[in-house]
Structure formats: structure tokens, C-alpha cells
C-alpha positions in Angstrom: 86.5 -48.6 99.4 89.4 -47.0 97.4 89.2 -43.3 96.7 89.7 -41.8 93.2 92.0 -39.0 92.2 89.1 -36.6 92.1 88.6 -37.1 95.8 92.2 -36.2 96.7 93.2 -32.8 97.9 94.1 -30.4 95.0 97.4 -29.0 96.4 100.8 -30.6 96.3 101.4 -30.3 100.0 98.0 -31.8 100.8 98.6 -34.8 98.5 102.0 -35.4 100.2 100.4 -35.2 103.6 97.7 -37.6 102.5 100.3 -40.1 101.1 102.4 -39.9 104.3 99.3 -40.6 106.5 98.4 -43.6 104.4 102.0 -44.9 104.6 101.8 -44.6 108.4 98.6 -46.6 108.3 100.2 -49.3 106.1 103.2 -49.5 108.5 100.8 -49.9 111.4 99.0 -52.7 109.6 102.3 -54.4 108.8 103.2 -54.3 112.5 99.9 -55.8 113.4 100.3 -58.5 110.7 103.5 -59.6 112.4 101.7 -59.8 115.7 99.0 -61.9 114.1 101.7 -64.2 112.5 103.2 -64.8 116.0 99.8 -65.4 117.5 99.0 -68.0 114.8 102.3 -69.7 115.5 101.6 -69.7 119.2 98.3 -71.4 118.5 100.0 -74.2 116.5 103.2 -75.1 118.3 105.1 -78.3 117.4 103.6 -79.9 120.5 100.2 -79.7 118.9 101.0 -82.3 116.3 99.3 -85.6 116.9 102.1 -87.8 118.0 100.2 -91.0 117.4 99.6 -90.0 113.7 103.2 -89.1 113.3 104.3 -92.5 114.6 101.9 -94.4 112.4 102.6 -92.5 109.2 106.3 -91.4 109.4 107.3 -89.2 106.5 103.7 -88.6 105.4 102.0 -87.1 108.4 102.5 -83.6 109.7 105.9 -82.6 111.2 107.4 -79.8 113.1 108.5 -77.0 110.8 111.6 -74.8 111.5 110.7 -71.3 110.1 113.2 -69.1 111.8 116.7 -69.3 113.3 118.1 -71.3 116.1 116.2 -70.7 119.4 112.9 -69.6 117.7 110.0 -71.9 118.3 109.0 -74.6 115.8 105.5 -74.6 114.4 103.1 -77.4 113.2 103.7 -77.7 109.5 100.1 -77.8 108.2 99.0 -74.6 110.0 101.1 -72.5 107.6 98.9 -73.1 104.5 95.7 -71.8 106.1 97.4 -68.6 107.3 98.7 -68.0 103.8 95.4 -68.8 102.1 93.4 -66.2 104.1 96.1 -63.6 103.3 96.0 -64.4 99.6 99.6 -65.6 99.4 101.3 -69.0 98.8 102.2 -71.5 101.5 105.9 -70.7 100.9 105.3 -66.9 101.3 103.3 -67.6 104.5 106.2 -69.6 105.9 108.5 -66.7 105.3 106.1 -64.3 106.9 105.7 -66.4 110.1 109.4 -67.1 110.2 110.3 -63.4 110.0 107.8 -62.6 112.7 109.2 -65.3 115.0 112.8 -64.3 114.2 112.0 -60.7 115.2 110.2 -61.6 118.4 112.7 -64.2 119.6 116.1 -63.5 118.1 115.9 -59.8 117.3 113.9 -58.4 120.2 115.2 -54.8 120.0 114.0 -54.6 116.4 110.7 -56.2 117.4 110.1 -53.5 120.0 111.0 -50.8 117.5 108.4 -52.2 115.1 105.7 -52.3 117.7 106.5 -48.8 118.8 106.1 -47.5 115.3 109.8 -46.5 115.0 110.7 -49.2 112.4 108.6 -50.0 109.4 107.6 -53.7 109.4 108.8 -54.2 105.8 112.3 -53.1 106.8 112.3 -55.3 109.9 111.1 -58.3 107.8 113.9 -57.8 105.3 116.5 -57.8 108.1 115.0 -60.9 109.6 114.9 -62.7 106.3 118.7 -62.0 106.0 119.5 -63.4 109.4 117.3 -66.5 108.9 118.9 -67.2 105.5 122.4 -66.8 107.0 121.6 -69.3 109.8 123.3 -67.2 112.4 124.0 -68.5 115.9 122.3 -66.8 118.8 125.5 -64.9 119.6 126.0 -63.8 116.1 122.5 -62.6 115.6 122.7 -60.7 118.9 125.8 -59.0 117.6 124.1 -58.0 114.3 121.1 -56.6 116.2 123.3 -54.6 118.5 125.2 -53.0 115.6 122.2 -52.1 113.4 119.4 -51.4 115.9 120.1 -47.6 116.1 120.1 -47.4 112.3 117.7 -50.1 111.3 115.2 -47.5 110.0 117.6 -46.4 107.3 120.2 -49.1 106.9 120.8 -50.5 103.3 120.6 -54.2 102.3 124.3 -54.3 101.5 125.1 -52.9 104.9 123.1 -55.7 106.6 124.9 -58.2 104.5 128.2 -56.9 105.6 127.2 -57.0 109.2 126.1 -60.6 108.8 129.4 -61.5 107.2 131.3 -59.8 110.0 129.2 -61.7 112.6 130.0 -65.0 110.9 133.7 -64.2 110.8 133.7 -63.2 114.5 131.6 -66.0 116.0 132.1 -68.8 113.4 135.6 -68.4 112.0 135.7 -71.9 110.5 132.5 -71.3 108.6 133.8 -68.0 107.4 137.0 -69.6 106.1 135.1 -72.3 104.2 132.8 -69.6 102.7 135.8 -67.6 101.6 137.3 -70.7 100.0 134.2 -71.5 98.1 133.7 -67.8 97.0 137.2 -67.7 95.6 136.1 -70.1 92.8 133.2 -68.1 91.4 132.9 -70.2 88.2 129.4 -71.1 87.2 127.0 -71.4 84.3 123.5 -70.4 85.1 120.5 -71.0 82.9 117.6 -68.7 84.0 114.9 -71.1 82.8 112.2 -69.4 84.8 112.6 -66.2 82.6 111.5 -66.9 79.1 110.8 -63.8 76.9 108.0 -63.5 74.5 110.6 -63.8 71.7 111.4 -67.3 73.0 114.8 -66.4 74.4 116.4 -67.3 77.8 119.2 -65.6 79.7 122.5 -67.5 80.2 125.1 -66.1 82.6 128.6 -67.7 83.0 131.8 -67.1 84.8 134.6 -69.3 83.3 138.2 -70.1 83.7 140.3 -67.6 81.5 141.5 -70.3 79.1 138.0 -71.8 78.8 136.5 -68.4 78.2 139.0 -67.6 75.4 138.4 -71.0 73.7 134.7 -70.5 74.1 134.9 -67.1 72.4 136.9 -68.6 69.5 134.3 -71.4 69.0 131.4 -69.0 69.2 133.0 -66.6 66.7 133.8 -69.5 64.4 130.2 -70.7 64.6 128.8 -67.2 63.9 131.1 -66.9 60.8 130.0 -70.3 59.6 126.4 -69.3 59.8 127.1 -66.1 57.9 128.9 -68.1 55.2 125.9 -70.4 54.9 123.6 -67.4 54.2 122.4 -66.2 57.6 121.4 -62.6 57.5 121.0 -62.2 61.2 123.1 -59.8 63.2 126.5 -60.8 64.6 125.0 -61.1 68.2 122.1 -63.2 67.0 124.5 -65.5 65.0 126.8 -65.9 68.0 123.7 -66.9 70.1 122.7 -69.4 67.5 126.2 -70.8 67.4 126.0 -71.6 71.1 122.9 -73.6 70.4 124.5 -75.5 67.5 127.6 -76.3 69.8 125.3 -77.6 72.5 123.5 -79.9 70.0 126.6 -81.2 68.2 129.1 -81.2 71.2 131.8 -79.5 69.1 135.3 -80.1 70.3 134.1 -81.8 73.5 136.0 -85.1 74.3 135.7 -86.1 77.9 135.5 -89.9 77.3 138.9 -90.7 78.7 138.7 -88.5 81.8 135.2 -89.6 82.7 136.1 -93.2 82.2 139.1 -93.0 84.4 137.1 -91.9 87.4 133.8 -93.5 87.1 134.3 -96.3 84.6 131.5 -94.8 82.4 132.0 -94.1 78.8 131.1 -90.6 77.6 130.5 -90.3 73.8 132.8 -87.7 72.2 132.5 -85.7 69.1 135.0 -88.1 67.4 133.0 -91.2 68.2 130.6 -92.9 65.7 127.6 -92.2 68.0 125.4 -89.2 66.9 124.5 -86.6 69.5 121.1 -87.2 71.0 118.4 -85.3 69.2 116.7 -82.5 71.1 113.2 -83.2 72.1 110.7 -80.4 71.9 107.4 -81.0 73.6 104.9 -78.2 72.7 101.3 -77.8 73.7 100.0 -75.2 71.3 96.5 -73.6 71.7 95.2 -71.5 68.8 92.1 -69.3 68.7 90.9 -67.9 65.4 94.3 -68.0 63.8 96.0 -66.2 66.6 99.8 -66.6 65.8 100.7 -67.2 69.4 101.8 -70.4 71.2 101.7 -71.1 74.9 104.8 -72.8 76.4 103.8 -75.1 79.2 106.9 -74.2 81.2 105.8 -71.1 83.0 102.9 -70.6 80.6 105.0 -68.2 78.6 103.8 -66.9 75.2 105.9 -67.2 72.1 105.2 -66.6 68.4 104.5 -69.4 66.0 107.5 -68.2 63.9 109.7 -69.0 66.9 108.2 -72.4 67.3 108.9 -73.1 63.6 112.6 -72.0 64.0 113.0 -74.3 67.0 111.6 -77.3 65.2 113.6 -76.5 62.1 117.0 -76.5 63.9 119.5 -79.2 63.0 119.3 -82.4 65.1 115.8 -81.6 66.3 113.2 -84.4 66.2 109.6 -83.4 66.3 107.1 -85.9 67.7 103.5 -85.0 67.2 101.1 -86.0 69.9 97.4 -86.4 69.5 95.2 -83.6 70.8 93.4 -84.6 74.0 89.8 -83.7 74.6 90.0 -82.2 78.1 86.3 -82.8 78.6 86.3 -86.4 77.7 85.6 -88.6 80.7 88.3 -91.2 81.1 88.1 -93.9 83.7 90.5 -96.7 84.5 90.4 -99.7 86.9 93.8 -99.3 88.7 95.0 -96.8 91.2 97.7 -95.3 89.0 96.3 -93.3 86.1 97.5 -94.4 82.6 99.6 -91.9 80.6 96.6 -90.6 78.6 94.6 -89.8 81.7 97.6 -88.3 83.5 98.3 -86.0 80.5 94.7 -84.9 80.3 94.6 -83.9 84.0 98.0 -82.0 83.7 96.8 -80.0 80.7 93.4 -79.3 82.3 94.7 -78.1 85.7 98.0 -76.5 84.5 99.2 -76.0 88.1 98.8 -77.4 91.6 95.1 -76.6 92.4 95.6 -75.7 96.0 94.8 -72.0 96.7 97.5 -69.6 95.6 99.9 -72.4 94.6 101.6 -72.1 91.2 103.6 -75.3 91.1 103.5 -76.8 87.5 101.1 -79.6 87.1 103.6 -81.8 85.3 105.7 -81.9 88.5 102.6 -82.7 90.7 101.1 -85.8 92.1 97.6 -86.7 90.9 95.3 -86.8 93.9 92.1 -88.8 94.1 89.7 -86.1 95.3 87.5 -88.8 96.8 90.1 -91.3 98.2 90.4 -94.6 96.5 89.8 -96.5 99.7 86.5 -94.6 100.0 85.3 -95.7 96.6 86.7 -92.8 94.6 87.5 -93.8 91.0 90.7 -93.1 89.0 89.0 -90.9 86.5 89.0 -87.4 84.9 86.4 -86.2 87.3 88.1 -87.5 90.5 91.8 -86.6 89.8 93.4 -83.3 90.4 97.0 -82.0 90.3 98.5 -81.3 93.8 102.2 -80.6 94.5 103.7 -83.0 97.1 103.4 -80.4 99.9 99.7 -79.9 99.4 99.0 -83.5 98.5 100.3 -84.4 102.0 98.3 -81.5 103.5 95.0 -82.7 101.9 95.7 -86.3 102.9 96.8 -85.8 106.5 94.9 -82.7 107.7 91.4 -81.3 107.8 91.6 -79.5 104.5 88.9 -80.7 102.0 88.0 -79.9 98.4 85.7 -80.8 95.6 85.7 -80.3 91.9 82.9 -77.8 91.0 83.7 -77.3 87.3 85.9 -78.5 84.5 89.0 -77.1 86.2 87.4 -75.4 89.2 87.9 -76.5 92.8 86.3 -75.3 96.0 88.5 -75.8 99.1 87.5 -75.7 102.7 90.1 -74.9 105.3 90.2 -76.5 108.8 88.5 -73.4 110.2 85.8 -73.4 107.6 87.0 -70.8 105.2 86.4 -71.5 101.5 88.4 -70.7 98.5 87.6 -71.2 94.8 90.5 -72.1 92.5 90.5 -72.2 88.7 93.1 -71.6 86.0 92.7 -67.9 86.4 93.7 -68.0 90.1 92.2 -68.1 93.6 89.3 -66.2 95.1 87.8 -66.4 98.6 84.6 -68.4 98.5 
């Protein structure tokens, strides 16, 4: 039971002492959680996988999962989901946790001993372990990193760990270091941060361009902003420059790659000088309104945007708007075949919104549609018997002891191989 502020000591020094004690308790719990992660992995080694099942169903059945660096033990793939579910974290997060624990115990033993002795907070050790896993260091390289940082692991910065990892790669894998340096020398990129959509309906774009390309881009954007102003736009210069980029993308201004592309691939790329019009932008919106609420929900990431922003998107030049009929999410739809028709698939996607496995947030549109009661056991292809599952959790449900049932319009009760239950609905997951 959490305490309230009224129950805390009333002096500054006492509050600090209380906070420090609780931090020590949290560090101890973090250390014990790493031990539990290792114990879980020990209970589910790769050797525990049913070899006969793997032979009969290659690619679909359970496989051995590498979760840490070279030399650390492999684990049975399907055990990870249950460990994550009881901790209230996703399967991917559970994989990271188990991997970090095994990395520490098997490849960073000095740090492991420091954590178990209470001399190194578990969160710091996990951060170091994640870095060495991601770098895919050899055993010699990771031993070098540990020897260098062990005396200072309790206070070393992230950037210092990164530098040590780079030094280890250069020392023990010079060819790899050379190749990494060659690739890093060309830092050009264009990154669209499509997972970060603001309430205003904007998205961040970051680019590193060749000097000449950047200068030409600036001229084109400036020209576009000036043109919009001449046409009556009252937006700020920055807003007009941003709008100009969108117009350039839709009309492919000054972009003629037809000859170059055709010379290498034989394919013809339409240019801005051809007679072919640029493809219209398709905007697929699922808008839910309540009592005139001027807010729309974007299916991608379930972000909120204003209806004014939706109107601006649909009013842009070259944009085609296709209206789709509203689906009744409670209408029972049944079909004869195994594959659901488009209308039924769309209904399930809109109803479930995400993968319905505990703590998973994979978008339903990218998911498989699973027959809750298998088709071969008489389960129909219907609204009531289909649910959205990402490929990882679809395989888990099909080839392991996980089971679930639909207990409400978009509510599912899952039972893990060890009998623990979880209730999943559009608001999230709760232990059963």
C-alpha cells in the first residue's frame, strides 16, 4: 500500500533519508528481478523445445531464441511472452530483460557480481548490457569492455560506454571498425519520424543532404513559400516553407530520374515533364465523433487531431478523398471460407485496434486475423471468432499452451501455460 505525503517525515533530512532507503530497496528488487530472469531462462533452455514439433512444422513452431551476445545460452522462444505478461510488459521488453540478465551473468560476470553485492544498481548494469548486446561484441571484446569499466560502472556515462565499445571493436575487430567508419563517413539520410504525430497533425522530418542538394532544396522550398504567399497564404514563413515541401512531394517538382533509372533497371520512372500526372495522395481516415467533439482519431498510433486539420489535408491539391461506409462493429458477420472478406477484416481491425495479446500494441491493420476456435475444430470465420494477433503472438497461440476466449465485444481473457489469466480490452491489459 503506497503511503501519502501526510505520512512522510516532516523534515528535509528525514525525507531524503526515506527516499534513499526506498531507492536502495528498488535497487535490491532490480537485482532480484535479474536473478529471476536468469532462473526463467534456465527453466526454458533451447533443448526444451519439442524437436518433433519443430521438424513437422518448420518456420511455424517454436525455435531457439538468441537474446544475448555470443556465448550466452539460447532460450525457448515461447517462454518469453509469459515472463513479460506477469511483469506487465510486452514480449519484446521481456526479451530485452532476459537478454540483459544473461549477458551480465555469462559475458559480464564482474558486473553481475557487483549487482548481486549491491555495489552496482541493476538499471545501470542493464544499460551497459544492452549496449554490448546491441554492438554484437565478440567474447574477447566484451571482456575488454568489462575490464575497463568495472571499477567505474556505478558512475560511468552512456557516452563513455559507447566509446569503450567502439575501442573494443577497433582493437579486436579491425575490419569491422574500418567498414563502420566508411559507412559513418556518409551520414546522408532522410528520416520521417512517423511514430511521432503531434495533436496539430504534424510530423518531424530530419535530413542530412549533400551540400549541392541541400542548397537546391532550400531554393525550391523558398520559391514554394513565396508562391504560396503570392497566392494569398497568410501563414508564417516557416509554415509556408513546410507546406511547400508537401506540395513538392505531391507534384514532384524538378525531379527527372527517368533516364538514370531506366539505364540501370530498365524501368521507366515518370518525370515532371511527362504527360503522366503524379499519383494522388490517398487519405484513409477513421473518424469517431461524440456529441460534436471536434477531434478525430488517426488510426496510425491512435493519435488525436483536430477536424480543421483533417479538412486541410483533404483540401490539399492532388488529394483524392474516398468515403468508406461506416461499419457497425457489433454486426455479426459470418462467411463460409477460411479467409475473411474485406468487410469482415475491416470490422475486426476497427474493433480490436491492436494485437489483442496481453501488453502488445502492434497495430491491428498489420496483424493476422486468428480464428479463436481453430477452423479445423469447427470454428467459424465470423465477427465473434476472429481476433487480431501480430505474427509473433499468432504463432504463440497456435503452437504453445497459451489459450484465450472472447468475453466481450473487444475483450479477451487469456490463460498462460502456467495458468495465469489476463484480461485484454482496448484500454489495455489487467491480470485476471
